[in-house]
MARRO-45280 format. One record per residue: residue in one letter; x, y, z of N, C-alpha, C in turn. Coordinates in steps of 0.02 Angstrom, whole numbers, padded with zeros to 5 digits, always signed. Each point is the difference from the previous one (the first is absolute). Example, Ala and Ser with C-alpha at 12.3 -4.5 7.8 and 13.67 -1.06 7.14 Angstrom:
a+00660-00284+00390-00045+00059+00000+00045+00060+00000 s-00018+00053-00036+00042+00059+00003-00039+00055+00037 
***
This chain:
m-00578+01045-00762-00045-00049-00030+00024-00019-00070 k+00028+00050-00037+00026-00015-00066+00055-00052+00004 s+00042+00007+00052+00055-00048+00007-00026-00070+00016 v-00054-00004+00040-00029-00065+00016-00027-00032-00063 i-00038+00040-00041-00028-00027-00062+00056-00021-00047 f+00053+00042-00004+00056-00015-00044+00032-00066+00019 f+00013-00010+00064+00032-00061+00022-00046-00060-00008 a-00065+00011+00008-00047-00055-00011+00002-00022-00073 i+00001+00049-00046+00004-00016-00071+00067-00033-00015 l+00053+00026+00030+00067-00028-00010+00002-00072+00023 a-00031-00014+00058-00001-00069+00026-00037-00046-00047 l-00057+00024-00026-00039-00041-00047+00039-00012-00064 s+00036+00052-00022+00040-00007-00061+00054-00052+00009 c+00033+00003+00058+00053-00047+00015-00027-00071+00002 a-00059-00007+00031-00030-00066+00006-00016-00028-00069 c-00022+00045-00045-00017-00021-00068+00063-00017-00040 i+00051+00042+00007+00061-00008-00040+00041-00059+00025 l+00007-00007+00064+00045-00050+00028-00035-00066+00014 a-00067-00002-00003-00039-00060+00013+00026-00034+00064 c-00002+00036+00054+00027-00026+00063-00046-00054+00028 d+00028-00039+00044-00037-00055+00031-00027+00024+00067 p-00066+00011+00007-00027+00026+00062+00006-00049+00058 d+00011-00064-00017+00007-00051+00053+00072-00008+00021 g+00046+00030-00036+00071-00005+00018+00019+00056+00047 n+00063-00001+00022+00023+00051+00047+00037+00056-00036 n+00004-00004-00066+00030+00052-00042+00075+00005+00007 e+00033-00053+00024+00073+00001+00005+00030+00007-00069 p+00042+00050-00011+00028+00012-00067+00060-00045-00015 q+00014-00008-00064+00062-00032-00022+00051+00056-00007 c+00053-00005+00038+00049+00055+00003+00044+00002-00063 s+00004+00059-00029+00043+00011-00058+00029+00070+00006 s+00043+00018-00048+00032+00066+00004-00050+00056-00009 s-00060-00015-00025-00049+00053-00013-00044+00017+00060 n+00001-00041+00052-00044+00014+00057+00037+00000+00067 l+00063+00016-00001+00039+00002+00062-00021+00060+00042 n-00005-00011+00066-00016+00053+00049-00066+00036-00014 v-00046-00036-00031-00068+00027-00012-00049-00037+00045 p-00028+00032+00051-00048-00034+00044-00060-00026-00039 v-00019-00062+00013-00057-00032-00034-00049-00025+00052 r-00063+00012-00012-00053-00019+00048-00001-00076+00011 n-00009-00019+00063-00011-00070+00019-00075-00010+00007 f-00030-00040-00045-00073-00008+00001-00026-00034+00063 w+00042-00038+00033-00022-00039+00058+00009+00036+00066 d+00038+00053+00001+00014+00034+00063+00009+00075-00013 p-00049+00042+00019+00005+00072-00013+00053+00035+00041 t+00029-00035+00049+00052+00031+00040+00070-00015-00027 r+00004-00036-00056+00064-00018-00030+00001+00018-00074 y+00061+00004-00027+00008+00009-00072+00062-00039-00022 w+00003-00014-00065+00057-00036-00028+00053+00050-00024 l+00064-00021+00006+00054+00043-00024+00055-00043-00030 c+00016+00014-00062+00054-00035-00034+00065+00040+00010 t+00050-00033+00025+00065+00034+00012+00055-00027-00045 a-00014-00055-00035+00050-00028-00045-00035-00039-00055 a+00022+00009-00062-00030-00035-00057+00010-00075+00009 g-00054-00038-00011+00004-00073+00005-00009-00027+00070 a+00002+00044+00050-00010-00022+00069-00074+00000+00017 a-00017-00030+00057-00069+00001+00022-00017+00068+00030 a-00060+00022-00012-00022+00065+00028-00004-00005+00076 e+00018+00054+00033-00004+00002+00073-00069+00025+00022 s-00026-00030+00053-00064+00023+00029+00017+00050+00055 v-00015+00063-00012+00018+00054+00046-00062+00023+00038 r+00007+00008+00065-00056+00019+00042-00002+00076+00010 c-00061+00028-00005-00009+00071+00015+00007+00012+00076 p+00012+00061+00021+00001+00015+00072-00068-00015+00031 d-00001-00007+00066-00063-00014+00035-00053+00052-00017 s-00062-00024-00005-00058+00043-00014+00003+00032-00069 q+00038-00031-00046+00003+00025-00069-00013-00057-00049 g-00026+00018-00058-00011-00048-00053+00029+00026-00065 f+00010-00045-00048+00031+00020-00063-00052+00028-00048 d+00012+00061-00023-00043+00034-00048+00032-00008-00069 s-00029-00043-00041+00030-00015-00065+00000+00060-00046 a-00048+00046+00009-00002+00061-00041+00061+00043+00013 k+00019+00006+00064+00057+00041+00018+00066-00039-00001 g-00006-00067+00001+00060-00040+00002+00037+00007+00066 a-00038+00010+00054+00030+00011+00065-00050-00020+00055 c+00026-00008+00061-00042-00015+00058-00031+00065+00025 v-00063-00004+00020-00036+00058+00026-00039-00022+00062 p-00015+00047+00046-00040-00018+00059-00069-00026-00020 f-00025-00048+00038-00064-00030-00017-00058+00050+00004 d+00004+00050+00044-00054+00048+00003-00004+00040-00065 h+00057+00011-00034-00001+00035-00064-00032-00044-00054 m+00015-00065+00002-00029-00046-00048-00076-00003+00009 k-00023+00001+00062-00073-00002+00012-00033+00063-00026 f+00035+00057+00005-00028+00062-00025-00008-00003-00076 i+00049-00029-00035-00005-00007-00073-00059-00046-00018 i-00007-00055+00037-00056-00046-00012-00066+00036+00012 c-00002+00040+00053-00061+00038+00016-00018+00046-00058 l+00049+00038-00026-00013+00046-00055-00022-00037-00062 t+00030-00059-00012-00019-00039-00059-00073-00022+00005 i-00020-00026+00059-00069-00020+00011-00047+00059-00008 l+00020+00057+00027-00041+00060-00004-00008+00022-00073 s+00054-00003-00039-00005+00020-00070-00046-00046-00039 l+00002-00065+00015-00045-00047-00033-00072+00014+00019 a-00011+00017+00064-00068+00015+00022-00026+00062-00034 v+00042+00052-00006-00021+00061-00033-00014-00012-00074 a+00043-00042-00031-00012-00017-00070-00067-00034-00009 g-00018-00043+00048-00064-00034-00003-00057+00049+00008 v+00009+00051+00044-00053+00049+00010-00010+00044-00062 l+00056+00017-00033-00003+00048-00054-00015-00031-00068 s+00014-00066-00008-00013-00031-00065-00074-00012-00007 c-00029+00017-00058-00072-00007-00008-00018+00000-00073 d-00063-00013-00014-00027+00000-00068-00038+00065-00011 p+00026+00047-00040-00033+00065-00008-00068-00004-00034 d-00013-00056-00035-00064-00007-00034-00053-00033+00043 g+00019-00026+00057-00048-00032+00045-00025+00048+00052 n-00045-00023+00043-00026+00044+00053+00038-00009+00065 n+00052-00043-00003+00045-00009+00058-00033-00036+00058 e-00054-00037-00012-00031-00038+00054+00048-00054+00024 p+00016-00002+00064+00050-00047+00025-00029-00069+00013 q+00044-00050+00002-00017-00066+00024+00012+00001+00076 c-00052-00011+00037+00006+00007+00073+00037-00059+00031 s+00049+00016+00041+00039-00051+00036+00016+00028+00069 a+00034-00040+00040+00017+00022+00068+00049+00058-00001 n+00032+00011-00057+00051+00053-00005-00028+00069-00015 n-00063+00005-00023-00025+00066-00019-00067+00017+00031 l-00014-00029+00058-00063+00015+00034+00000+00071+00028 n-00057+00034-00009-00011+00067+00027+00051+00052-00025 v+00026-00012-00061+00045+00048-00032-00037+00032-00059 p-00017+00065+00003-00036+00032-00055+00042-00001-00064 i-00032-00019-00055+00034-00006-00065-00037+00041-00052 r+00036+00037-00038-00030+00044-00051-00042-00038-00051 n-00057+00027-00017-00042-00024-00055+00016+00042-00061 f+00030-00030-00051+00022+00038-00058-00058+00029-00040 w-00058-00030+00006-00057+00022-00040-00044+00052+00034 d+00011+00011+00064-00044+00047+00037+00040+00032+00056 p+00019+00064-00007+00040+00032+00052-00037+00013+00065 t-00067-00009-00001-00038+00011+00062-00009-00065+00040 h+00026-00056-00027-00005-00064+00034+00070-00030+00010 y+00005-00045+00047+00061-00039+00008-00019-00071+00020 w+00047-00046-00009-00012-00071+00016+00023-00013+00072 l-00035-00046+00033+00018-00018+00068-00014-00074+00011 c+00052-00037+00018-00006-00071+00016-00013-00008+00075 k-00053-00036+00016-00017-00010+00071+00011-00072+00023 s+00006-00046-00047+00014-00069+00018+00036-00035-00057 a+00048-00043+00017+00039-00035-00050-00045-00046-00042 g+00010+00003-00066-00039-00043-00045-00066+00030-00022 a-00023+00052+00033-00063+00032-00018+00013+00053-00054 a-00055+00023-00031+00006+00053-00050+00012+00067+00035 a+00041+00041-00031+00013+00066+00029-00063+00043-00005 e-00011+00041+00051-00057+00045+00001+00018+00067-00032 s-00047+00029-00037+00010+00066-00029-00029+00051+00049 v+00043+00039+00031-00021+00047+00052+00001+00071-00028 r-00053+00037+00015-00006+00068-00026+00029+00050+00050 c+00038+00048-00027+00026+00054+00042-00057+00048+00019 p+00009+00040+00052-00050+00050+00017-00011+00049-00058 d-00056+00032+00000-00016+00048-00054+00056+00052-00007 s+00013+00018-00062+00051+00051-00016+00071-00022+00017 q+00010-00066+00007+00067-00025+00014+00018-00055-00050 g+00065-00005-00015+00025-00052-00043+00054-00039+00036 f+00017-00058-00027+00049-00043+00033+00070+00019-00020 d+00044+00011+00049+00070+00020-00011+00044-00061+00009 s+00018-00032-00056+00041-00061+00004+00072+00015+00019 a+00023+00061-00015+00070+00017+00016+00012-00004+00075 k-00049+00024+00040+00007-00002+00072-00001-00072+00025 v-00043-00041-00032-00005-00070+00021+00066-00036-00013 i+00028+00013-00061+00064-00032-00016+00054+00022+00048 f+00001+00065+00016+00050+00026+00047-00005-00036+00067 f-00063-00005+00026-00008-00032+00065+00011-00075-00003 a-00014-00030-00058+00014-00071-00008+00075-00013+00004 i+00038+00043-00036+00073-00006+00002+00026+00013+00071 l-00028+00050+00032+00020+00016+00068-00014-00059+00047 a-00059-00030-00009-00019-00057+00042+00047-00059-00011 l+00017-00012-00064+00045-00055-00015+00069+00013+00030 s+00022+00063-00004+00065+00017+00029-00001-00012+00075 c-00053+00023+00033-00005-00008+00072-00003-00074+00019 a-00038-00038-00040-00007-00071+00014+00067-00035-00004 c+00040+00022-00050+00065-00032-00009+00050+00022+00053 i-00002+00065+00016+00052+00027+00044-00019-00002+00074 l-00065+00012+00015-00019+00011+00069-00036-00059+00033 a-00016-00053-00037-00037-00056+00030+00037-00029+00059 c+00066+00000-00003+00042-00019+00057+00063+00041-00007 d+00051-00016+00037+00060+00041-00002+00050-00031-00049 p+00001+00022-00064+00045-00030-00048+00073+00017+00012 d+00012+00052+00040+00068+00020+00015+00028-00038+00060 g-00043-00035+00035+00022-00039+00058+00021-00070-00022 n+00034-00035+00045+00022-00068-00017-00046-00053+00030 n-00056+00023+00031-00051-00045+00027+00023-00037+00063 e+00051+00026+00034+00023-00033+00061-00055+00003+00053 p-00021-00058+00026-00055-00001+00048+00021+00019+00071 q-00049+00021+00039+00010+00009+00072-00015-00068+00032 c+00048-00028+00033-00008-00068+00026-00044+00000+00063 s-00049-00044-00001-00044-00010+00058-00017-00074+00005 s-00038-00018+00051-00017-00071+00009-00044-00027-00056 s-00030+00045-00039-00046-00021-00052+00033-00015-00067 n+00064+00019-00008+00031-00012-00065+00068-00035+00005 l+00009-00039+00053+00063-00036+00008+00006-00057-00050 n+00060-00007-00028+00016-00055-00047-00044+00000-00062 v-00023+00059-00019-00039+00008-00062+00042+00039-00050 p+00023-00032-00054+00041+00036-00050-00039+00058-00030 v+00033+00058-00005-00032+00061-00027+00043+00026-00057 r-00031+00019-00055+00035+00023-00059+00042+00063+00014 n+00060+00001-00027+00042+00060+00002-00009+00036-00067 f-00029+00061+00002-00015+00036-00062+00063+00019-00038 w+00056+00007+00035+00061+00025-00031+00043-00055-00030 d-00012-00062+00018+00044-00054-00023-00040-00064-00005 p-00015-00024-00061-00040-00060-00008+00036-00064+00021 t+00066+00006+00013+00037-00059+00022+00001-00006+00076 r-00034+00045+00035-00001-00001+00073-00072+00006+00026 y-00009-00020+00062-00064+00010+00033+00013+00015+00073 w-00051+00030+00033+00005+00016+00071-00028-00057+00042 l+00031-00010+00058-00025-00052+00045+00006+00024+00072 c-00056+00000+00035-00001+00018+00071+00008-00063+00041 t+00050+00000+00043+00012-00058+00043-00014+00014+00074 a-00010+00064+00017-00015+00018+00069-00040+00064+00001 a-00052+00002+00041-00042+00060+00006+00041+00058+00026 g-00007+00058-00032+00036+00059+00022+00070+00006-00029 a+00025-00053-00030+00067+00002-00030-00004+00025-00072 a+00057+00016-00029+00001+00020-00070-00007-00061-00044 a-00036+00008-00055-00008-00055-00048+00067-00017-00032 e+00011-00064-00012+00062-00021-00033-00009+00000-00076 s+00052+00020-00036-00001-00003-00073+00032-00066-00021 v-00042-00045-00024+00022-00068-00017+00009-00005-00076 r+00055-00029-00021+00015-00006-00071-00024-00067-00028 c-00031+00001-00058-00019-00061-00035+00062-00035-00027 p-00004-00064-00015+00056-00034-00033+00016+00033-00068 d+00060-00011-00025+00020+00028-00064-00050-00018-00054 s-00012+00048-00045-00046-00008-00057-00072-00012+00021 q-00017+00024+00060-00069-00004+00022-00024+00068+00024 g-00065+00011-00004-00031+00061+00023-00059-00016+00046 f-00020+00049+00039-00054-00012+00048-00068+00009-00034 d-00042-00050+00005-00068+00001-00027-00047+00015+00058 s-00028+00062+00001-00041+00019+00057-00065-00039+00003 a-00025-00024-00058-00062-00039+00000+00011-00067+00034 k+00059-00030-00011+00016-00065+00030+00033+00008+00068 g+00026+00060+00013+00035+00011+00063+00065-00040+00004 a+00032-00008-00058+00061-00041-00002+00043+00021-00060 c+00063-00020+00002+00045+00012-00056-00013-00051-00055 v+00002+00022-00063-00009-00044-00057+00053+00015-00052 p+00016-00047-00044+00048+00014-00054-00025+00057-00044 f+00046+00040-00027-00021+00059-00038-00038-00018-00064 d+00010-00062-00026-00040-00017-00059-00073-00013+00018 q-00015-00004+00066-00069-00006+00022-00025+00064+00034 w+00046+00047+00009-00017+00061+00037-00032+00051-00046 v-00052+00033+00023-00036+00050-00039-00005+00064+00042 w+00018+00057-00030-00007+00063+00036-00073+00017+00008 t-00018+00022+00060-00068+00024+00013+00004+00068+00033 p-00050+00043-00008+00002+00065+00032+00008-00007+00076 p+00042+00040+00030+00011-00007+00073-00062+00016+00041 c-00043+00044-00026-00059+00020+00038-00061-00037-00027 p-00037-00036+00043-00059-00036-00024-00053+00048-00025 e-00039-00023-00049-00054+00041-00026-00054+00009+00053 a-00030+00059+00001-00053+00014+00048-00062-00042-00018 t-00033-00026+00049-00061-00039-00011-00059+00037+00029 a-00056-00007-00034-00060+00035+00022-00028-00032+00063 
***
């Protein structure tokens, strides 16, 4: 996690120092100072730029199949590893949100769809806790049974555990999402979890799904069910959020 935070800070520092253009593809100007140094391609996560001669145009180099360029490592890595890093980053942000608080307040939460039925410590009364039962409503102050107090450490532990399970177990993040072809899913593009430049397509019931490649500089948008240019492509979690 320290390495993830370090590289996140490093990336922000670089963005601040170099004033990069987020709308550009980050193609470098080749000079003697940046030869043979892989540089991230903003428009295509499966490619990187490489300068091999000063004054020449940078080459667009493609990562191996099912790999993307990790700018922190300066190398191509499997997409399932990149998803794991993203998962840990999201989890760390969630934990930071759980643990950040105002020690002078009573910790009454603002009720939303994200914190329903989650007991929250009342800083002013160890025999009570807060509980949100509906989004937008005021949190209820619930009393513990006699001779009992509220243990927030256990709640935080289980909250972190639940977030971990939601991230890791909601679907199979280690799988590539290859579908079982049947008459119900023929000719329906399906996202490939391991490679955003490809999608699965069933053309015959009982047959193996085909791995179809998007055009160059495009990625598969699962919401649209089609390939789109990478400047329009947005990463989304592979597993849909659970709905009540």
